[in-house]
N, C-alpha and C positions, 0 to 999 in steps of 0.2 A: 298799298301800304298794309301794314298788318298792325296787330294790336300788340307790338313788342314794345315792353316797358323795360327792356334790360337796362339796368343802371338808374331808374328812376326812384325816386324818395315819395314815399305817401304817410300821409295821416288819415286816419278813418276814425272818426268819432262813433261812440256806440257800438264797439268792435268785437264785444264779449260773446256775442249768440246772436242769432237769428240773421236778418239781411246784414247786418255791419259784418258779422263774422265772415258770412258767404263774400261780401265784398272784398274783405281784408285779404282772405285766401285766393280770391280770382285776380286779383292784383298781383300777387306774390307769385302765382303760377304763369303770369304773363311777364314775369322778370323783375318787379318792383321789390324794393325793402319797405317794410311797413311798420309805422308805428300805430300800436294798437290802444285806444283810448276806452276806458270804462268808467264807471260812475261806481257801481257797488258790488259787481260780479267780478271780484277778483280771480276766483278760480277757473272760471270760464274764459276769462281773458288770457289766462296763463296757458290753457289750453289751446286758445288761437294761436298764440305765440309760438308753441310747441309745434303746431301744425305747420305754420310759415317756416319755421327753421328746417322743418323736415323735407320742404321743399327747397333747401339750399339758398334762402334769403334771411337777411338780417332781419330781427325784430324784436319790440320790447313794450310790455304793458306799461303804461301810465294811467294813473286815477286823477281824476278830476271830476267837480260839479260844473258841468256847461251853464250853469245859470248865475254862475258867481265870476265876475269879471277877471278878478286877480287869480281864481284856478286855471280860467282858460288862457290866460296870459302864460301863466308858469307851464302850462301843458304844452302850447307850441314852441314854446322856447327850448323845452327839455327835448321834445320831439325832434327838433330841428337840429338840436347839438347833437343827438344820439344818431341821426341820419346823415347829419353834415351838409344839411340844408333841406329844401322841399320843394317838390315838382307839384304834387298832386294833394289835394284836399277833399275829401268826401265828408260832408257834414250830415251824416246819419242820424246824430244823437236825436231824441225826441220820443214822445209817447202821448198817447191818448189821455193820461192821468186818471180819467174816470168818466163814466156817462152820467149827465145831469141835464134838465131842461132848464131854459133860461129863467123861467118862473122861480126855479129853485136853486139857481145859480149864484155861489158867494161872488165877491169880488176877488176874494182870495184865489178860488178855483180858475177863474178866466185869466187871473195874471200868471198863475203858475203853468197854465196849459201855453200863453203866450211866450213866456220866457223859455220853457223846457223845448219848445219847438223853434220859433222864428227868432227870439231875442239871441239864444243859444248860437244860432246859424251866423247873426250878425257879429256877434262877439268873436266866434272861431276865425270868421274870415277877416276880421280886423287884424287880429294878432297875426294872423299867418300872411298877411299881404305883403309885409317887407321881403319875406323869404321867397314868396311865389314871384314877387319883381325880378329879383336877381336870379330865378330859374331861366328868364326870357321865353319859356314856353310853358307857363303854369296852367294847369287844369283846376277849376274848382267844381265841384258837382253837388248840387244840393237836393234833398230829399223833401218833395212834395207829395201829394197824394191824390188818388181818384177823388178823395173828399173835398179837394179846392175845386172840381169841377161840378160834384152834384150834391154837395152839402153834407156829406157823410151820412152814417147811420144815426139810430136813435139816441140823443144826448150828447151828441159831437158838435154842437153848433161852434164852440169856441176851438175845437181842433180843426174843424173845416176853415175856420177863419184864419187860424195860424198857416195851415199849409197853403190857403191862398195866398197869404202873405208873402211866402218864401217863393212864391210864382212870380210875383211883382218884383220882390227883392232881387230874385235871379237876372230878370230882365234889365232892372235898372244897373245892377252892378256890372253886367256885360256890356251895358253901353258906355258905363263909366271907364271900364278898363279896356274898351276897344282902342286896339293899336299898340298896347303894350305887349301883346304875344300870350297873354292870359285869356282863354276863354272860361264862360261861366254859362252852365248848363244844369237844368233838374231834371230828375226823374220822378214819376208819377205812378208808384205802384197801386194796384187794385186790390183784390182778395189775395194775399199771399198765406197759403195755409202753413199750419204748423209753427208760427211764431207767437211769442209771447203777447203780443197785442191781442190777436182773436182769443188765443186761450184763455186769456184772462176776462177780456170784456165782451166776447161774442159766443153767445149760447151754440150749442151743437147744432140745433134745429136751424138756427138763423145762418151758421154757417154753410148747411148744405144748402139753403135755398140760394145764397149767395154763389155758390159753385155751380149749382144748375143754372143759374142766368147767364154765364159767361159763355158767349159764342163759339169760342174754340173749342169747348168740352170739356176743359180741367181748369183747377185752379192753379195759380201761379206758385212759384216755390221762390226761396231767397236765392238761387242761383240764377233764375231769371232776371232778377234786379241786378245782379252782380254781372253778368253778361253786358248788359246796357251800359253799365259803370265803366266796365273796362273799356269798351269801345269810345266812350267820350272822354276818357283820360287818355287815350293812346293818341300817336300821330295822325291817326287818319281820320281823326276830328277836327283837325287844325282849322277848317272853315264852319266849322259849327259853333254857334255861341248865342247866348239869349232864347234857347231852345227849353221846351219841356218834353221829354218823351215818355208817353204813357206806357204803363206797362201791365195792361189790365186784360188781356184776351180779347179784345174787342166792344168792352163794354161801354166805353163811351167814344164811340167813332166821331171824328171831327173833319 
């Protein structure tokens, strides 16, 4: 079996740039039509849509705040309406928000990190579930992180907790949906170079140190993550569910 997604319909959240953009393009290259979600990066989302259309696939950008239930519900309905249904959901929306220690962390910061990462995943899956159920072979791919395993870098306790929560959510959801034809799996990227996450929150010297510690000898790329997502979205992964695929170059062997 191959990663042939011809005729599949996918929604990727946080797809305007970085890892989300790479995932959206890889799904389109495999044959899927792709709805591109973004929050504030309208121009970059439009570029992603244009790149997908250049591959001969249908695409459209949809704006929504993934922390607001009404926005998420509208996003899913509009995306499914445009695509004519939904077979693949990739919950990529999320962010570190900022680095801060527990001693200095406000309730608002902690709640924002959890809402941006974990709660947004819950909201999106809940809204998409009726459409995925009708697909009969739905795929849900969530975005965990190496931080879920190792606690993350300095000042990222809340982020590590959110990403660990996504791992647990993925396993629980996979068990709940087992037998429906829907599989649920997570990917857990390590150091992915050239993304807004590290360009914003990780100093160049720290990035160099992280890359030097990767056993395979290089940093990851958004395309490395996208390749794993395409496999999990494909018919070839029909017997895979409740798993987390580590994409970290061997940093966290298990």
